[in-house]
Phi, psi and omega in degrees: 000115184236109188235143169242130179265131179244150178159153180292161175304131181089003181287344179094010182293332177294318178296316180295326179297317180296322178292325180293321181291331177290322183282316187258357175059043174233152186286149173263130178247100184252120178295327179299313179296317180298318181291318179295323178296321179292323178295315180297324180283345179072026179287169179299316178296324179295321179295317178295320180295319181297317180299319181289317182293321178296331179273359181075022181254163175283144178291145184299153183299320184296324178291313183294313182297323178300318180287317183294317181299320177296319182292320180292339180279354181283150185303325185289350180264358183287327182279351182146168182194164175236116179269127180234115179094002177210135002281162180245356178205171184297315178301321177294320179296319178293319178295321179295315179301318180295319180295313181291330177295320178295331179273357184059037179224066182292156177298143179256335184208136170246109186256118180263122174263108189262126181220142179294154185298316182294325176293321178298320179301313180292322180296319185281314181288336181263005183285136176228138184237141177295132182286347178280112185300326180288342178263296176066021180297145182243136179232171175217129185290345179264318187254322182217071183287154176288159180296317176252122182306130176079004181233144180285132178292331186277313185239354178081002180288161180289147177267143181245152178248118183298142183295334182268012179258024174273163190299315182297315181295321181296315180298321179294319179297319180292325178294315178299320179299313181299323184281323188251318188270325181305326178301342177297333178300313178292324181299310181282335176294321178295333178275354181076019183252356185277133172226146184238138176229139177288129184265030179246153184109190180287160180300319182293323178294316179297318181296322177298318178297321179296312181293328176297318178297317181296313183291318187275323188251323184281322181298315174300325178295318179296320179295319179295320179293322178295318179297319179295321179295319179296317179296320179295323180294318178295317179297321178295322178294320179295318180290334178291325177281327184300322183306333179292320179260350182136122183286190184301310183293316179282014184301321180295325180284338182292323181293312177301326181296328180288323182293313178301327180295327180284322182295313178302327179296321180293321181294321179294326181292323182295313177298332180296328180285323182298314176301327179295324180290334181282352180295326179294314176301334180295336178287330182297318177303331178295315178297318179298325178295321178296316180296322180293333180289326181296316179302330179296321177294320180297324179295320180297322182287317184284329182303318179296321181300313180297321180298319180296315180300318180297324179292318180297318181292321183288332183295311181298322181298321180295322180293322182297322180295323178294000000 
C-alpha cells in the first residue's frame, strides 16, 4: 500500500496518517517530522530548514529530497508507506514518481484531505503540541483543548506553540500552498490516482471516510494495477521469446522469413525425386554392358576365321615364290 496524503497545512493529514499506520502497519514518512528532528539536532539541513519554516516558506527541494530518499531506502518502507508533506510541487512529484518507478513501487493513491481556509486558520493558530517527543500529542484551543490549559492530558508535559503558527505566517503558508502545492491535485487526477475526503468533523469520522476510500476505491485500483503488471509481464515474456524468431517490430519480417525457409525445402525435395527417377536409366547401361559383352565373344569367334583366311591366302603366295 503506497499512499501520498495531500492537503493544506492544518488539514489534519498528519493525524490521519498516524491512524493509517496503526491500522495497516506501514510506516509514515513525514517531511515535517524529519525536518523538525533535523532542526532539533542542529544539523546543516536542520538549520536551513528552520530558517525557511520561521519565514513561513517551503523548505528547498534539495533538503527535502535528500531526507526523503534516505528514508524511502530503509527496509521498513519496502512493504509500503504513507507520505505526508511530500511532494509539495510538481517537480518533486515527478522526481518521486521516477524514483518509485525505479523501485517498481509506484504510488497507488493520492488522498486529498480538503478543508476550508477559515477552518485551517483556526486549526493552525490554535494548535498546541506536547513538548514530550515520545508523546507528541496535539491539541487545539478552539476545537480540542486540553483539560488543563497548557498541559498534556496524556503525560502532563507542557504544551508548546510552534513559532510558525502565528496568523501572518499561517496566511503566507496557505498562500504558498495554493500557488505551489494545489496543482498536485490536477497532477494526480490526470493519473487517475486522486481521491478526496472532507477534512471536517471528528477525527474518527474523517478516518472512517479515509478507510472507506482505501477499501472501496484503492484496492480495486491496486488489483487493476496488478492485472496490468501481469499482462505487461506476459507481453514482455512473449516479446522476450519473439526476438529469437523476430521481435514485435520485426514481426512482419518474421513471417516472410518462415516462408523462404519452406520453399528451399521444397526445392531440395524436388531434385531428390529426379535422381530417383534416373535410377531406372542406370539399369539400361547394365543391359548395354551385356550387349557390349556379346560382341567380344563374337570377336573371339570371328577373329580365328579371318586369321585362317589370311593364312590360306598367304600360303599360296609363299608357294609361288618358291
